[in-house]
Each structure stands twice: as structure tokens, then as C-alpha cells.
N, C-alpha and C positions, 0 to 999 in steps of 0.2 A: 584266245579269249580269257583263259584262266590267268595268264600272265598279266593281261591288262587289268583284270579285277584286283590282282595282288597289289599292283602299283597304285591303283586308285585307293585301296584301303590304307596303304602306307601314306599316300597323300593326305587322306583325311586325318590320320594321326598327326602328321606334320602340321596341318592347319590348327588342330587342337593345341599344339605346342607353339603356335605362332605368337609373336610378341606385339602387343599394343598397349603401352603403358597408360594412356589416357582413356577414360571411358568415353568422352565426347570428342567429336571431330573438331580439331583446331582449324581445319580448312573453312568451315562454314562461319567462323567467328566474324569475318569481315564481309560476308555475302549478304545479300538482301533476302533473307529467309525468315519466316516467322519463328522457326525453331532455334534461331541463334540466341534467344533469351534463355535457353537451357544453360549456356555457358556464362551468361551475364544478364540478369533480369532487367538491367537498365537499357539494353539494346532492344530496338523495335524495328519492324519492317516498314516499308513506304506505304503499303496498303492500309486502308481505313479499317477493314474487317477481314479476318481470315477464319476459315473453318477447316479443321483437320478431321476427316472422316475416320471411323474406326479401322485400325490396322493399316489401311493404305496410305494414311497421312505420314507415317513415320516408322521405320524399322531400323534399329541400330544394333550392329554386331561387333563385338570386340573379343578377341582371344589373345591372352597375354601371358608371356613368361619372360624372364630376364636372363636366360642362360643358354638357349639353343636356338638355331635357325635351320633353314633348309640345308645349308652347307654342312651342318653338323650331323644331320639325319641321313643325308645322301652325299656320297663323295665318289670320285672317279675310281673305277676299278683298274685292273692291270691292263686291259686293252684300252685303246684310245677312245672309243665311243661308249664304253660300258660305264654304268653308274651302279654302285652297290649301296644297300641300305644299311642301317645300324644292326640289322639282324644277320648280316652276312658274316661268315667266319673270318674273312679277310679285313673286316672293319677295324680301323685303328682306334682301340678303346682309349689309349693314352691321350690321343689328340682330342677326343671328346671330353675326357676328364679334366684336361687342361683348362677348359672354359667353364667348368663348374665352379660356382661361388660358394662361400660359406653359407649363404642363405639364397635359396633358389625358389622364386615365386611363380605360381601359375594363377592367372586371374581371368577367368571367363566371365563375360558380361553380355547381357542381352536386354534391350529395351524395345517395347512395342507401344506406340501411342494409340490408346483406345479412343481418345477424343481430344481435340484441341480447338480452342476458341480464343480469338483476340479482337479487340475493337477499341477505337478511339473514344476518349471521354474528355469533353471540354476542349480547350485550345491545344494543350500538349500532353494530356494524360493518356494512358494506355492500360487497359485491363486485359489479362489474359488468364485462361484456365486450361490446365493440362490434367489428363488422366492417363497414367502409364502403367503397364505391367513390366516389372523389372526383375532380372536375375543377376545378382552380384556374387561372385565367388573370390576367394582368396586362400590359396594353399601355399605354405612355405615348407620346403624340403631342405634339411641340412645337407651340406656338401659331402660329409663323410658317409651318409646313407647311400649315395651313388657309388662311392668308392668301394664300400663293403659289398654292394650288390654286383658291381661289374668287375672288380678285381679279385674278389674272394677274400678269404679270412687271413692269409698268410701275414700281411704286414700289421694286422691288428691283434695277433695272438698275445694274450697276457695284458692287454690294455683296455681301457673303457672308452667308449665313444660317447661324446655328449650330444644328445639329440634334443636338448631343451628348447631349441629354436623351432622345432616342428609345431606347426599350427595349421588350422584350417577353418574356414567358415564359408558356407554357401547358403544364400537366402533367396527366396522367391516372394516378392511382395508387390502390393499395388499402391501407388501414390496418387493422391488428389491434391493438385497444387493450384493456389489462386494467388496471382501477382498483380502488382501495380507499379507503374513507373511514370515520372513526370519531371519537368524541368523546375528546379528550385531557384536557379538563377539563369542569366543568359548563357553562362558557360557550363553550369553543373546540372547533370541529370542523374537521378537516383532511382533504383528499382529494388523491390523486395518481393519475395515469393514465399508464402507459408505453405507447408505440406502436412497433410494428414496421411499417415502410413498405416497400411493394413497388412500384417505378415501372414503369408499363406503357408510357407514351410521353411524350415531351417535346420541345418546340421552344423555344429561348431565344436571345435576342440579347445578345451582349457588346459594347457600344458604347464604344470608347475615344475616338473622335473622328469627327465627321461634319459636313460642311458643304457647302452648295450656293452657287456663285457664278453670278449671272445676268449673262450677257455682253451686250455692246452689240447683238449680232445676235439676242438673245432665246433663244439656246441656254443650256443649264445645264452647268456644270462641277461634277462631284461629286468631293469629296475625302473618302475614306473609309478608316477604320481600325477595322473591326468584324468580328465573326464571328457566324455562326449555328450553334448546336450542336443536332443532332437525334438523338434516340434513338427509333427506331421502324422498322418495315418499309417503308423507302423505297429507291428506286433512283435514283441520280443519274447521268445520262449526261453526258459531257464531250466536248469537241472536242480537237484536237491540242494546244491551248494550255491545256488544263485548265480552260477556261471552261465554264460550265454550259449544256447544251443542253436538258435537261428533268429534272424531278423528279416521279416517279410513285410511287404506292403499290404495293408488291409484293403484289398480290392472291393470288399463289400461296400465301402464308402462311396464307390463310383458306379454302383449298379442302379441307382435312382437319381432323378434330377435333383431332388431335395438334398441328397447327400453330396452331389457335386457342388451345388450352390452353397452349401454350408462350408465345404472345403475351400472354395475359391473366394469366399467373402472375406476371410481373415479378420472378422469383426472382434474376435477375442484376443487378437495379437496386435495391439495398437502402438503407434509411435508418432513422433513429430519430426519435422524437418524444416530447414530454412535455407533460402538463397538470398544473398544481398550483393548489389553491385552498383557501380557508378561510372559515368563517363565525364570527362572534363575537357573543354576546348582550351588547350594551352595557347594556341594561336589560331589564326584563321585557317591554317593548313595542318596543324598538328593537333591530334586528339589523343589523350591518354585515358585508359580505362583499367578497372580492377574489379574483381569479384571473388566471393567465397560461395561455393555451392555444395549442396548435399551435406550440410551439417544436420545430423539427426541420429535417431536411435529407434529401436523396436523392442518392446517388452513382450516376450513370448510366454503365454500362459496356457494355451490350448494344446491338447495331445502331447504333453511334455514327457519325454523319457530321458532319464539321467543314467548314463553308463559310466562307471568309475573303475579305474585301475589303480590300485595303491598297494602293490606287493611286488614280489620277485619271483620269476619263474624261468625255466630253461626251455629252449626250443632249438630245433635243428638248424635254423638260420636261413637267411635269404641269400641265395647264390645264383646270380644270373649266368655263371659259367656253365651251369647244367643246361641252360637254354642254348647257349652258344655251341656246346659240343653235342647237342641233340639228345641228351639223356632225359630231359624233361621239357614239356611244353609250357608256354606262359600260363595256361589254365592250371596245370598240375602244380606249378610253383606257387601260384596264387592260392590254390586250395590248401596246400600245405601251410602257408603263412596264416590263412584264416583259421585253420584248425588250431594252430598254436596260440593265436591271439585270443581265441574264445576263452581260453583258460585264465587270461589276464584280467578280464572285465567281470565285474559283478553288477547286477542291476540295482540301482538305488531305489528305495521304496518311497523317497520323498517326492519325486516328480516335481522338483522345485522349478518355479519360473526362472527365466534367465534373460539377460539383456544383451543385445548386439548393437554395434554402432556402425553407421554408414561410413565408407571411405569418402572423404571430402576432397574437393579440389580448389585450388587457388589460381586465378588467372590474372596476369599483368600484361596489358597490351598497349600498343601505340601504333598510330597510323599517320601517314603523310599523304595528303591529297595532292597528287601530281596535277590532275585536272579535275573537272567536274565529274568525270566518269571513272577515272583511274586512281586507285589508292595503293600504296605500299604499306604493308602491315607487318608488325613484329609482335609475337605473342609468346609469353612464357606460361606454361601450364604445369603445375605441380600437383600430384595426387598423393595424399597421405593415407596409407593403409596400415593401421596399427602404428608400429614404430618405423615403418618403411616410408621413404619419400621417393617418388618417381617423377622425374623432371623431363620436360620436352620443351624445345625451343623452336619456334616455327617462323620462317620468313616467307611472306606471300605477296603476290601481285594480284590485284582484284579489279574487275571491271563490273560496274553496276549501272545498268540502263533502266532506272526505275524498277518496277517489278516485272517488266517485260523480259529482261535478260540479266542474268548475273553469273559470273564465272570467276574462278580463282585457281591459281597455280602456286603451289607451296613447296618449300624444302624444310624438312624437319630433322633436327639432330636429337636423338634420345637413345638411351640404353646402349651406349657404345657403338651405335650405328650412325653413319654420316651420309648415307645415300638414299634417304627416304624422301621420295617425291609424292606429292599429293595433288589432287585436282577436285574441282567442284563445278557443277553446271546446273543452272536452274533457268527455266523459260516458261513464259506464260502463253497458253492457248485458250483464248477466251477467259473464262473465270478460273480455269484449272492451271495451277502452277506445278510443274513437274521438276523434281530435283534428284540429283545423284552426287554423293560426296564420298570420297575415299582419301584417307591420309597416307596410305602406304601403297605405292605402285612398284612392283619388282622390276628392276632394271636389267639384271643379268639373269639368263636362263641356261639351264642344262637340258640336254636331249637324252631321254632314255630310249634305247633301241632294244626291241624285243620281238622275236618272231616276225621279222620284216615290217615292224611298225615302229612309230616314233611317238613318244610322249614328252611334251615340253613341261619342265618343272622349274620354278624359281630357284636360283642358286643361293643367293645371300639374303633371302626374304625372311625377316624375323618379326614382322609386324603385320597385323591385319585389322583394318577398320572399314566399315561400310555403313553408310546411311542413305536411305532412298525413300521416296514417298511422293505423295501428291496433296496439295492444298487447294482449297477453294478460296480465292482472293477477290476482294471487291474494292474498287476505289484506288486512287493513287494521289495521296494528299500532297500538297505543295511542299517543296523543300523548305526547311527551317534551319536556322543557324545551328541549333542545338542537336540536330539529327546526326551529326558525325559520330562514329567514323564512316557511316554509309554516305556515299556520294550519289545523289539521285537527280533525275531529270525533272525540272519543274513542268 
């Protein structure tokens, strides 16, 4: 039993490190779902009215990194059926480091639809409203940081490691979006969605310069000019020199309903966002589309704490070899690092407001209508996160039988992976429309054998995306020429 728990914990860690570059599911782009306007506000479903109930109407989960997958965290051991994890002494560290990039990103994202409404207006207009709770994260780790941690100090003695690419931002916010789309010509349909954003909590790093010098005695000298900005109910305790002693969550804020309501309202951290998109009937069978989504920012002014490091200090260093050889645990190593880093930061007395920007997406799509029900689709989705661009290209085959049944099978190339299969299914039972969409289905599996039991784990799975929910849908409007790329039954 303990063995199974251990492997489950490692599996959870691997899921946290699973890669999904795009926040939204490419699979649902060509499906007959009310939620496809998230990718392009010009798209609309076949039903006249849809209502998305709180939470059950839509849950979207993405976990993202661009440097490791299951085959890097788990590999075959010496025996034929054994699988070892990255914590095992026999794990090939050099093989892992060979896949490390100069900039290694981790991007966790969660979206929960609190309310969704869409309805027809006039002959071809469509109005839609969304209220979503979202968590967007972006952490970039320099490659040399992994090498220093996993290989030790030897090859860096006497040299300075540039860590200026280190950055991070994770935000929790609520968005209220109101959109409208209509046909401007027989061939062109345009949609736009404005968003009012309310920031609930954020922590971000502003890194101007950061470097580590490995000294001859194997201590590390850190030169830092960076700041950490926090907006949230945290208490930072300092000593007489304004160095950090502790950072704890102010749980008193959550002991009353008014305190909880004040925290989740985000009314003092406001921002704006915009989605815009269009579809164009190139021919009777070919439709092209384009959109830009999640252009926006949030200005954080409530519960702001500014931590700054602008000095030089020495510490014992981060050495994962101590964990591999069993002389230290992860917890002990982490505590040592935290004790050292406390001396690097002083608390700014300015409590200055700060601004963060949303990662935005660019979609370019095209579809070919094989029959009235079958569509072939090609979609390029680029996500811009700071100075990074993440690209995914998806080819899909789609069947849409009005809003009674919709399905899609897709193939996606992204992040140096070429075996990503995706699928989507939506069906109507009365006024309830159920849907399940995933972009990444693992193809190859390994079997971990332990204590006469077997646990299957994906082998080369480096992406994870899941969207599911239920909509209330009413009416099935007649097919119009401008409704492509959807192919609907009249």
C-alpha cells in the first residue's frame, strides 16, 4: 500500500510538470459548443439560447512546461519490468539535463465558468456573457540553475552563472465578459468581447539582474537586483535590519463571511481585457478565421507588499546531490535555501501598486466542408507569455449534427512533440448538453510493477488539457450561409 502511495505522489508531481502550451482547447474550435467563442468571439453555436450554470457549465485545466515529460521523470530500471523515478540513485541525470533548455517554463492554468449566457439578437446577431474565475501562472527557470542543482558545483567553480532570465507570475482573478457578434457582409462575421477584470491575489517577480558566483570554497555569492510584488492577505515579519523573518497567510481574513467576501471580490484590483475575432467564407466550402484573445492587464493596489533584493551575500548553495546520496531530504534542502534567501530581501516601505499583463493568444484557422455534417479543420494557436511565444498546430476532423451531437478527433504538433492526439464529444439530452474535450491523449504507456501490483503510467506524455461541463441549450436555428466553419443540420 505504501508503495502505491509513493507512486501516486510521484504521478501527481509529474502531472504538475505536464506540458500544455495553450490555455484553451484547440479541439473545441470546430465543435458546435457555446464555449468555442472563448477561442474566437465571432464563433457561435447553432442553438438560439444557452445557459451555463455555475461551475458545472465549464471547468478547464492546463498544466504546462516546455522541458520535461513522463519519460524524463520515469525511466526503465535495470530489470526488464522495473521503472525508476528521478529520485532513484540509478537515474541518469545527464540524460535529463540534455533536455533542459536555456529558458524552462512552467505554466499552470485553471478556469471555472461561474455563469454563461448566450442568445440570438435580430437576424444574425449573437450576445454572450461570461463570468469566469481564472488562475494563470508563468514561471521561467534558467537552464544553468538545474545544472547547478543536479550536477553540483564542480564545473562552475570560479565562474558566474547568469540567472537574469528567472521570472515568475501567478495570479488569481475574476473576469466579467460581454460579447457580441454579427454578419457584416454575406461572407464576413465579426465578434468582439470586452472584459472587466477583478484581481484577487498575485505574486510576481521583477528581475533586473541575478547571478551566482561559485567560489573556490564551494560557497555561492549571489548578486541580486530583483523584487517580488505580492497582492494578497499575507503578513511579512522582519528583523531590525528589515530582513525577512517569516511570510505567513493572514488567516484572520477568512474567519468571517465578510472577510472572505472582501478577499474574493477583487474590487480594488481592477483591469480590462479584450477579445476580437472574425470568420470569412472564402468559398462555399472553405472558411478562414482569426482572433486575438486575452489582451489585458490588472492594476494591483490592495494588500500590496514589495520585497526587494539589491545586494550581494554568500550562502552554502543549492546541491541536489545531497538528496541523491541521502544526506539531506528535500525539506531540509529547501529550508536551508529559505534561510539563506531571507538575508537577501528587505521589505520595501512603499507598498507600491504594480501592473501585470495577461498572456494573450492568436488563433488562425481554416476549415473545409466535406459534407453538410463533416468538416476538416486546421488551426494555429500561438500564446505570447512575456517574451516567449508558444505555438501549437492542430489538424482535426469534425462531425456536427446540429446541437444534438458533435465530435472531433485531432492531431497536434507542439513543444517538440509530434504524437499528441485529442478528442471531443458533445451530445444533447433534452435541454442539457454534455461535453468533454481533451487535447492530449497519451498513446504509449509504461507499467510499474511493485508488490505484485501493476500501475500504468504514460510514457511520453508531456501535455495535459481537459475541459468538461454541461450547458442548457434551447432552440436550433436554421443554417445560414455565414455560420461556417460549423456545419449544421437544418
